[in-house]
Backbone as a chain_set.jsonl record, in Angstrom:
{"seq": "XXXXXXXXXXXXXXXXXXXXXXXXXXXXXXXXXXXXXXXXXXXXXXXXXXXXXXXXXXXXXXXXXXXXXXXXXXXXXXXXXXXXXXXXXXXXXXXXXXXXXXXXXXXXXXXXXXXXXXXXXXXXXXX", "coords": {"N": [[108.494, 110.915, 94.448], [110.18, 111.973, 91.449], [112.892, 113.342, 89.73], [113.34, 114.497, 86.465], [116.147, 115.074, 85.347], [117.758, 117.242, 83.199], [119.918, 118.047, 80.392], [121.399, 119.43, 77.56], [119.85, 117.891, 75.797], [119.802, 115.38, 76.864], [119.114, 113.025, 79.569], [119.472, 112.468, 83.102], [120.224, 109.311, 84.499], [120.333, 107.091, 87.175], [121.937, 104.383, 88.947], [120.634, 101.978, 91.185], [122.24, 101.21, 94.18], [124.095, 98.423, 95.569], [122.448, 96.445, 98.155], [120.327, 98.141, 98.324], [116.768, 98.394, 97.825], [115.618, 97.152, 94.798], [118.206, 97.091, 93.704], [120.655, 97.456, 91.201], [118.929, 98.198, 89.178], [118.234, 100.93, 87.047], [117.21, 104.344, 87.458], [115.181, 107.366, 87.635], [116.365, 110.007, 89.719], [115.238, 110.684, 93.069], [112.704, 110.913, 95.682], [110.98, 110.586, 98.789], [108.291, 112.735, 100.08], [108.669, 114.601, 102.83], [106.998, 115.287, 106.023], [105.473, 118.432, 106.107], [106.74, 119.39, 103.89], [106.64, 120.789, 100.562], [106.029, 119.138, 97.377], [107.996, 120.173, 95.555], [109.97, 121.194, 97.243], [110.743, 118.924, 98.567], [111.8, 117.373, 96.527], [113.964, 119.014, 95.738], [115.543, 118.812, 98.119], [115.978, 115.93, 98.16], [117.412, 115.541, 95.743], [119.746, 117.063, 96.234], [120.71, 115.595, 98.392], [121.012, 112.997, 97.301], [122.292, 113.217, 94.768], [123.935, 115.524, 94.948], [123.651, 118.124, 93.996], [122.192, 121.34, 93.605], [118.95, 122.143, 92.538], [116.444, 123.682, 90.455], [113.145, 123.198, 90.581], [111.047, 122.384, 87.862], [108.127, 122.277, 85.793], [105.486, 119.937, 86.507], [105.58, 116.662, 85.097], [104.251, 114.267, 84.886], [102.559, 111.344, 86.31], [102.83, 108.184, 87.853], [101.33, 105.267, 89.138], [102.372, 102.438, 90.766], [102.315, 99.007, 91.355], [104.233, 97.142, 93.356], [105.453, 93.891, 94.47], [104.196, 93.603, 97.576], [104.137, 96.396, 98.071], [102.778, 99.602, 97.154], [103.462, 102.228, 95.05], [103.469, 105.737, 94.357], [104.539, 107.717, 91.891], [105.447, 110.888, 91.114], [106.597, 112.876, 88.559], [109.006, 115.396, 87.755], [110.25, 118.053, 85.85], [113.652, 119.214, 85.772], [116.433, 121.248, 85.331], [119.668, 120.12, 84.88], [122.357, 121.195, 86.554], [125.725, 122.269, 85.578], [127.593, 120.726, 87.101], [129.817, 118.79, 89.15], [128.658, 115.46, 89.996], [127.752, 114.012, 93.095], [127.27, 111.078, 94.142], [125.353, 109.381, 96.579], [123.512, 107.358, 97.186], [123.498, 105.8, 95.043], [125.227, 103.717, 92.675], [126.25, 104.352, 90.229], [126.053, 106.629, 87.383], [124.594, 108.11, 84.494], [124.37, 110.114, 81.664], [121.989, 110.31, 79.193], [120.499, 110.085, 75.928], [117.074, 110.323, 75.406], [115.961, 108.713, 73.382], [117.79, 106.692, 73.224], [117.484, 105.221, 75.481], [117.201, 102.271, 77.091], [114.29, 100.895, 78.202], [114.002, 98.588, 79.658], [116.054, 98.421, 81.511], [115.379, 100.025, 83.516], [113.87, 100.804, 86.716], [110.676, 99.392, 87.375], [108.551, 101.223, 87.981], [109.498, 103.604, 86.899], [109.4, 103.289, 84.155], [106.983, 103.965, 82.485], [107.152, 106.724, 82.018], [108.975, 107.33, 80.16], [108.334, 107.472, 77.446], [106.849, 109.768, 77.34], [108.832, 111.617, 78.042], [110.509, 111.392, 75.752], [108.94, 112.689, 73.852], [108.821, 115.346, 74.685], [109.545, 118.815, 74.029], [111.861, 119.851, 75.274], [113.755, 117.903, 74.794], [114.492, 118.116, 72.272], [117.181, 119.08, 70.767]], "CA": [[108.564, 111.738, 93.289], [111.387, 111.777, 90.713], [113.388, 114.486, 88.81], [113.902, 114.285, 85.145], [117.206, 116.072, 85.264], [117.992, 117.242, 81.729], [120.875, 118.983, 79.899], [121.851, 119.281, 76.258], [119.054, 116.761, 75.105], [120.034, 114.125, 77.638], [118.534, 112.978, 80.924], [120.253, 111.725, 84.03], [119.642, 108.17, 85.229], [121.265, 106.59, 88.273], [121.761, 102.925, 89.26], [120.57, 101.617, 92.626], [123.472, 100.487, 94.625], [123.912, 97.079, 96.265], [121.833, 96.546, 99.432], [119.129, 98.905, 98.308], [115.7, 97.692, 97.147], [115.882, 97.318, 93.312], [119.609, 97.158, 93.369], [121.098, 97.126, 89.898], [118.166, 98.848, 88.219], [118.413, 102.382, 86.828], [116.017, 105.085, 87.82], [115.337, 108.878, 87.703], [116.534, 110.187, 91.074], [114.115, 111.369, 93.827], [112.463, 110.224, 96.971], [109.663, 110.783, 99.461], [108.011, 113.96, 100.663], [108.593, 114.562, 104.365], [105.955, 116.122, 106.581], [105.713, 119.939, 106.032], [107.388, 119.889, 102.622], [105.912, 120.739, 99.261], [106.761, 118.299, 96.493], [109.126, 120.743, 94.963], [111.001, 121.283, 98.344], [111.269, 117.507, 98.808], [112.675, 117.012, 95.341], [115.136, 119.706, 95.847], [116.247, 118.139, 99.168], [116.388, 114.608, 97.756], [118.52, 115.586, 94.701], [120.905, 117.456, 96.96], [121.157, 114.422, 99.224], [121.401, 111.785, 96.479], [123.221, 113.6, 93.684], [124.905, 116.479, 95.36], [123.469, 119.413, 93.219], [120.982, 122.14, 93.825], [118.143, 122.297, 91.275], [115.17, 124.427, 90.476], [112.179, 122.254, 90.004], [110.202, 123.073, 86.832], [106.806, 121.738, 85.861], [105.082, 118.529, 86.682], [105.567, 116.053, 83.869], [103.342, 113.189, 84.889], [102.48, 110.533, 87.476], [102.626, 106.782, 87.688], [101.096, 104.511, 90.309], [102.947, 101.135, 90.407], [102.22, 98.016, 92.43], [105.339, 96.204, 93.488], [105.068, 92.916, 95.419], [104.129, 94.067, 98.966], [104.01, 97.853, 98.196], [102.347, 100.395, 96.047], [104.064, 103.568, 95.03], [102.94, 106.798, 93.443], [105.694, 108.516, 91.502], [105.23, 112.145, 90.332], [107.894, 113.269, 87.785], [109.092, 116.85, 87.586], [111.429, 118.472, 85.061], [114.576, 120.097, 86.449], [117.665, 121.4, 84.511], [120.884, 119.658, 85.579], [123.523, 122.156, 86.487], [126.918, 121.698, 85.07], [128.407, 120.471, 88.322], [130.24, 117.395, 89.474], [127.749, 114.811, 90.775], [128.283, 113.331, 94.232], [126.249, 110.06, 94.41], [125.375, 108.799, 97.906], [122.671, 106.123, 97.313], [123.544, 105.101, 93.769], [126.636, 103.385, 92.437], [126.64, 104.828, 88.864], [125.174, 107.544, 86.733], [124.847, 108.32, 83.059], [123.527, 111.083, 80.789], [121.561, 109.535, 78.006], [119.409, 110.63, 75.102], [115.916, 109.469, 75.705], [115.679, 107.725, 72.36], [118.737, 105.679, 73.471], [117.244, 104.589, 76.741], [116.429, 100.93, 77.116], [113.433, 100.864, 79.342], [114.134, 97.285, 80.452], [117.082, 98.587, 82.597], [114.886, 100.92, 84.523], [112.911, 100.358, 87.803], [109.382, 99.294, 86.762], [107.824, 102.437, 88.172], [109.976, 104.686, 86.031], [109.362, 102.941, 82.702], [105.979, 104.549, 81.664], [107.372, 108.118, 81.758], [110.094, 107.488, 79.153], [107.857, 107.912, 76.086], [106.574, 111.191, 77.536], [110.145, 112.352, 77.94], [110.996, 111.401, 74.37], [108.074, 113.545, 73.013], [108.889, 116.662, 75.12], [110.373, 119.728, 73.286], [113.116, 120.003, 75.936], [114.652, 116.854, 74.333], [114.829, 118.473, 70.863], [118.331, 119.992, 70.793]], "C": [[110.012, 111.635, 92.681], [111.69, 113.025, 89.872], [113.825, 113.91, 87.518], [114.907, 115.378, 84.95], [117.734, 116.064, 83.845], [119.171, 118.288, 81.41], [121.314, 118.543, 78.545], [121.181, 118.025, 75.562], [119.281, 115.482, 75.687], [119.384, 114.271, 78.974], [119.538, 112.149, 81.732], [119.571, 110.458, 84.591], [120.707, 107.718, 86.153], [120.932, 105.133, 88.564], [121.724, 102.661, 90.825], [121.643, 100.795, 93.023], [123.032, 99.186, 95.418], [123.382, 97.371, 97.736], [120.656, 97.475, 99.474], [118.023, 98.081, 97.55], [115.837, 98.117, 95.681], [117.203, 97.554, 92.893], [119.87, 96.687, 91.931], [120.224, 97.741, 88.815], [118.457, 100.343, 88.215], [117.127, 103.072, 87.108], [116.295, 106.604, 87.606], [115.351, 109.179, 89.245], [115.307, 110.952, 91.734], [113.884, 110.647, 95.065], [111.044, 110.694, 97.518], [109.537, 112.285, 100.01], [107.925, 113.796, 102.153], [107.515, 115.501, 104.837], [106.392, 117.627, 106.568], [106.4, 120.385, 104.752], [106.46, 119.876, 101.478], [106.672, 119.641, 98.454], [108.096, 118.851, 95.888], [110.276, 120.89, 95.993], [111.54, 119.901, 98.653], [112.187, 117.145, 97.672], [113.906, 117.682, 95.344], [116.114, 119.173, 96.902], [116.784, 116.776, 98.745], [117.491, 114.66, 96.637], [119.821, 116.035, 95.335], [121.53, 116.332, 97.717], [121.729, 113.254, 98.431], [122.39, 112.063, 95.412], [124.201, 114.72, 93.919], [124.854, 117.781, 94.551], [122.178, 120.008, 93.587], [120.293, 122.357, 92.51], [116.959, 123.21, 91.619], [114.158, 123.503, 89.843], [111.262, 123.038, 88.988], [108.801, 122.486, 86.916], [106.693, 120.308, 86.064], [104.999, 117.891, 85.283], [104.494, 114.891, 83.785], [103.397, 112.366, 86.205], [102.277, 109.076, 87.053], [102.433, 106.107, 89.043], [101.549, 103.091, 89.987], [102.842, 100.241, 91.646], [103.364, 97.051, 92.328], [104.846, 95.037, 94.489], [105.163, 93.53, 96.849], [104.098, 95.591, 99.197], [103.559, 98.529, 96.994], [102.941, 101.754, 96.101], [103.48, 104.551, 94.05], [104.169, 107.718, 93.153], [105.238, 109.795, 90.639], [106.549, 112.532, 89.811], [107.87, 114.764, 87.461], [110.345, 117.087, 86.725], [112.415, 119.32, 85.916], [115.886, 120.153, 85.64], [118.784, 120.947, 85.39], [121.968, 120.616, 85.521], [124.801, 121.545, 86.025], [128.021, 121.6, 86.234], [128.783, 119.074, 88.377], [129.122, 116.777, 90.293], [128.49, 114.116, 91.92], [127.185, 112.242, 94.641], [126.383, 109.466, 95.691], [124.54, 107.607, 98.046], [122.829, 105.282, 96.014], [125.024, 104.747, 93.454], [127.126, 103.773, 90.986], [125.591, 105.821, 88.386], [125.496, 107.687, 85.324], [123.858, 109.448, 82.486], [123.233, 110.354, 79.475], [120.517, 110.256, 77.171], [118.213, 109.72, 75.312], [115.629, 108.487, 74.655], [116.669, 106.515, 72.5], [118.464, 104.875, 74.739], [116.588, 103.297, 76.605], [115.628, 100.817, 78.383], [113.602, 99.628, 80.245], [115.179, 97.397, 81.536], [116.509, 99.423, 83.748], [113.913, 100.202, 85.49], [111.555, 100.338, 87.074], [108.547, 100.526, 86.887], [108.244, 103.662, 87.318], [109.72, 104.458, 84.561], [108.239, 103.771, 81.944], [106.279, 106.033, 81.337], [108.292, 108.349, 80.511], [109.42, 107.943, 77.801], [107.351, 109.404, 76.217], [107.757, 112.058, 77.42], [110.615, 112.502, 76.516], [110.245, 112.411, 73.5], [108.186, 115.013, 73.426], [109.872, 117.518, 74.29], [111.75, 119.93, 73.959], [114.177, 118.994, 75.389], [115.055, 117.135, 72.915], [115.948, 119.487, 70.895], [118.839, 120.323, 69.411]], "O": [[110.942, 111.241, 93.385], [110.771, 113.67, 89.369], [114.591, 112.947, 87.471], [114.592, 116.463, 84.46], [118.119, 115.015, 83.33], [119.333, 119.274, 82.129], [121.591, 117.357, 78.365], [121.836, 117.246, 74.869], [118.969, 114.48, 75.043], [119.124, 115.365, 79.475], [120.292, 111.318, 81.227], [118.455, 110.539, 85.103], [121.89, 107.957, 85.91], [119.783, 104.71, 88.44], [122.604, 103.05, 91.593], [121.99, 99.807, 92.375], [121.89, 98.952, 95.812], [123.777, 98.325, 98.407], [120.022, 97.616, 100.52], [118.334, 97.198, 96.751], [116.128, 99.273, 95.372], [117.423, 98.154, 91.841], [119.363, 95.648, 91.507], [120.651, 97.829, 87.664], [118.862, 100.931, 89.219], [116.057, 102.471, 87.011], [117.431, 107.043, 87.43], [114.493, 108.692, 89.981], [114.538, 111.68, 91.106], [114.716, 109.853, 95.504], [110.14, 111.105, 96.79], [110.527, 112.943, 100.332], [107.193, 112.949, 102.665], [107.149, 116.429, 104.116], [107.501, 117.991, 106.961], [106.622, 121.576, 104.533], [105.566, 119.033, 101.411], [107.794, 119.27, 98.8], [109.103, 118.158, 95.741], [111.44, 120.721, 95.63], [112.719, 119.761, 98.976], [113.285, 116.64, 97.907], [114.917, 117.072, 94.997], [117.318, 119.079, 96.665], [117.964, 116.5, 98.963], [118.409, 113.84, 96.657], [120.882, 115.486, 95.038], [122.746, 116.141, 97.685], [122.726, 112.629, 98.79], [123.263, 111.235, 95.152], [125.182, 114.862, 93.189], [125.866, 118.471, 94.422], [121.192, 119.321, 93.85], [120.913, 122.701, 91.504], [116.564, 123.456, 92.758], [114.312, 123.081, 88.697], [110.802, 124.151, 89.244], [108.324, 122.219, 88.019], [107.624, 119.534, 85.844], [104.422, 118.487, 84.373], [103.939, 114.619, 82.72], [104.191, 112.668, 87.095], [101.642, 108.784, 86.039], [103.215, 106.309, 89.973], [101.115, 102.567, 88.961], [103.196, 100.609, 92.766], [103.478, 96.264, 91.389], [103.905, 95.258, 95.252], [106.26, 93.943, 97.226], [104.042, 96.047, 100.34], [103.895, 98.112, 95.886], [102.913, 102.386, 97.157], [103.033, 104.148, 92.976], [104.721, 108.372, 94.038], [104.699, 109.642, 89.543], [107.54, 112.522, 90.541], [106.88, 115.309, 86.973], [111.356, 116.399, 86.87], [111.944, 120.102, 86.741], [116.395, 119.085, 85.299], [118.854, 121.35, 86.551], [122.493, 120.842, 84.431], [124.927, 120.322, 86.093], [129.071, 122.242, 86.277], [128.164, 118.225, 87.736], [128.631, 117.433, 91.211], [129.639, 113.694, 91.788], [126.287, 112.551, 95.424], [127.489, 109.016, 95.99], [124.79, 106.829, 98.966], [122.322, 104.163, 95.941], [125.941, 105.419, 93.927], [128.277, 103.53, 90.622], [124.458, 105.872, 88.864], [126.631, 107.402, 84.943], [122.699, 109.58, 82.879], [124.124, 109.868, 78.778], [119.708, 110.996, 77.731], [118.345, 108.498, 75.384], [115.068, 107.441, 74.98], [116.405, 105.444, 71.953], [119.186, 103.918, 75.018], [115.496, 103.213, 76.044], [116.166, 100.666, 79.48], [113.357, 99.679, 81.45], [115.211, 96.546, 82.425], [117.105, 99.506, 84.822], [113.264, 99.206, 85.167], [111.314, 101.2, 86.229], [107.855, 100.862, 85.926], [107.469, 104.584, 87.068], [109.825, 105.405, 83.781], [108.522, 104.246, 80.844], [105.664, 106.551, 80.405], [108.334, 109.435, 79.933], [110.003, 108.779, 77.11], [107.445, 110.171, 75.259], [107.72, 113.111, 76.783], [111.06, 113.572, 76.101], [110.801, 112.937, 72.536], [107.734, 115.883, 72.681], [110.921, 117.016, 73.884], [112.727, 120.165, 73.248], [115.375, 119.24, 75.526], [115.914, 116.428, 72.386], [115.673, 120.678, 71.041], [119.802, 121.078, 69.272]]}, "num_chains": 1, "name": "protein.A"}
């Protein structure tokens, strides 16, 4: 699952650090659901671990199933407002806040690309 963290008409993207699968590609932060967690609880935990902020998960935005060589992933995307706090990246080497219309999908991990058009059309992005 992944969080579409938004604030002031922009969304947060983070770049996969060296040594990680997909290193160098940008993505919406998130991770896997652990046993006993709801998707919302898992996303709150993952964002705290990866980005260092506490979030309140809003509604489900969409889903993408993507086949990478050797593995298939199912990504569920959820809206969450990004608090005005300093980020503390632990698994990524860079972050940026970007207007969805300025986002070059070719820099994103393949599994994240299909949700960009949905984000661009959402009223949250109209500031």
